[in-house]
C-alpha positions in Angstrom: -0.2 0.5 0.5 1.6 3.5 -0.6 1.8 6.2 1.5 0.8 9.6 1.1 3.7 12.3 2.0 3.1 15.7 2.5 6.1 18.5 1.3 9.1 17.5 3.4 9.0 14.2 2.3 6.8 13.4 6.0 3.6 10.8 5.5 0.2 11.5 6.0 -0.7 10.2 9.3 3.1 9.4 10.4 3.0 8.8 14.0 5.2 12.3 14.5 2.7 14.1 12.9 -0.1 11.9 15.4 2.0 13.2 18.2 2.6 16.6 17.0 -1.5 17.3 17.3 -1.8 15.5 20.7 0.6 18.4 21.7 -1.5 20.9 20.3 -4.7 19.7 21.0 -3.9 19.4 24.4 -2.0 22.6 24.4 -5.8 24.6 22.7 -7.6 22.8 25.3 -5.8 24.2 28.5 -5.0 27.4 26.5 -9.2 27.7 26.0 -9.9 26.5 29.9 -7.4 28.7 31.5 -9.4 31.8 28.6 -12.5 30.7 29.8 -12.1 29.8 33.5 -10.3 33.2 33.8 -13.0 35.4 32.0 -15.6 34.3 34.5 -13.6 34.7 37.6 -13.7 38.7 36.7 -16.9 39.0 35.9 -18.1 36.8 38.4 -15.5 37.3 41.8 -13.6 40.6 40.5 -14.6 42.9 43.8 -16.5 40.0 45.9 -15.9 38.5 48.5 -13.8 34.9 48.2 -16.3 32.0 47.1 -16.0 29.2 49.5 -16.6 25.9 47.8 -15.2 23.4 49.9 -15.2 24.9 53.8 -11.2 25.5 54.4 -10.4 23.5 51.2 -11.1 25.2 47.9 -11.9 28.5 47.1 -12.1 31.5 44.4 -10.4 34.6 44.9 -9.4 37.0 41.9 -6.0 38.3 42.3 -3.1 39.8 39.7 0.3 39.0 39.9 2.4 40.6 38.5 5.6 38.5 39.2 6.1 34.4 38.8 4.5 31.2 40.4 4.2 31.8 44.5 4.1 35.6 43.5 8.2 35.4 43.1 10.2 38.6 41.0 7.0 40.5 40.9 9.3 44.0 40.0 10.2 41.8 37.3 6.9 41.0 35.0 8.6 42.3 31.5 11.8 39.7 32.3 9.0 36.5 32.9 6.6 37.5 29.3 10.2 37.2 27.7 10.4 33.7 29.6 7.2 32.9 28.9 7.4 33.6 25.0 11.2 31.8 24.8 9.4 28.1 26.2 6.6 28.9 23.6 9.3 28.8 21.0 11.7 26.2 22.7 8.6 24.1 22.9 7.1 24.1 18.9 11.3 23.6 17.5 11.7 20.8 20.2 8.3 19.2 18.9 9.2 18.5 15.6 11.1 15.5 17.4 8.7 14.1 18.9 8.4 10.0 19.1 7.3 10.3 22.1 3.0 10.8 23.1 4.1 10.7 26.7 6.4 14.2 26.0 3.7 15.0 23.3 1.5 15.4 26.8 3.7 16.9 28.7 4.8 19.1 26.0 1.0 19.8 25.3 0.9 21.0 29.1 3.7 23.3 28.5 2.6 24.9 25.8 -1.1 25.6 26.4 -0.2 26.8 29.9 3.1 29.5 29.0 0.4 30.2 25.9 -2.3 31.2 29.3 0.3 33.1 30.6 2.1 35.0 28.2 -1.8 35.9 26.5 -2.3 37.6 30.5 1.3 39.3 30.0 0.7 40.4 27.4 -3.2 42.3 27.1 -4.1 42.4 30.9 -3.8 46.1 32.4 -1.4 47.1 33.1 -0.1 46.0 29.8 -2.3 46.1 26.0 -2.9 47.8 22.7 -2.7 51.3 23.1 -1.4 51.4 27.0 2.4 53.0 27.2 3.3 49.5 29.6 4.0 46.8 27.7 5.2 43.6 28.5 4.1 43.8 32.3 0.7 42.0 32.4 -0.9 40.7 35.5 -2.1 36.9 35.9 -5.1 36.7 36.7 -5.1 34.0 39.5 -8.5 33.1 40.9 -8.1 29.1 42.7 -6.7 29.5 46.4 -6.8 25.9 48.1 -6.7 25.1 51.9 -7.4 28.3 52.5 -4.9 30.4 55.6 -4.8 26.7 56.4 -1.9 25.1 54.2 0.3 22.5 56.4 4.3 24.6 56.3 3.7 27.6 55.4 0.6 30.1 56.2 -1.1 29.8 52.4 -1.0 27.6 49.5 -0.5 30.2 46.3 -3.6 31.6 44.6 -3.3 29.6 40.6 -5.0 29.3 37.9 -5.7 26.8 34.7 -2.4 27.5 33.2 -0.8 27.0 36.4 -1.5 23.7 36.8 -1.0 23.1 33.2 2.9 24.4 34.2 3.0 22.5 37.2 1.5 19.0 35.8 3.9 18.9 32.7 7.3 20.6 34.3 6.3 16.9 37.2 5.8 14.8 33.7 9.0 16.3 32.3 10.6 14.9 35.4 9.8 12.0 35.8 10.4 10.9 32.0 13.9 12.3 32.1 13.8 10.9 35.1 13.6 7.2 33.6 15.4 8.4 30.6 13.0 8.7 28.4 14.0 11.1 25.6 12.0 13.5 23.2 11.8 11.6 19.8 10.5 8.5 22.3 14.0 6.1 22.7 15.4 5.3 25.9 18.8 6.2 26.9 20.7 3.1 29.1 23.0 4.3 31.4 26.7 2.5 29.5 29.3 0.4 32.1 31.9 3.0 32.9 
């Protein structure tokens, strides 16, 4: 049976194309979920008291985070915007070598999350089209777990869907690296030295 080839010689429907599609679809779902949930949170919770879902376990409240995760580096918003853009470019470039479904999922989570927070950095206050401050928008965070009752530290940081995807993608990346699974699907075996 003859296999149809696309421009560049890669067969249409090849495993690499399917894995790239998994990455893109997952990233798009994460990105859309992040945008929709942030929009709903802003329309219903901004300026309001926290919405308690489960007492002392889960509540929703809107905060605007100019820093990174855990509100680290609040004065470095511009730098985080550049880093997020760099992560997006690196993931897209790396995706050309995909040969592992686990890495496709990992990169999809990271890409969707990075795009979600990058959109905030580019378009939310104080940044945005026509505003004098560019690349310094504040990320909308609204999910809070164990409010005021988190073990070891006084509180767990408020986060969003994009943050969750980035953390999950990061954990998967560490596990895959620990298991020596490469982006192309091969498994590095330690040699006898």
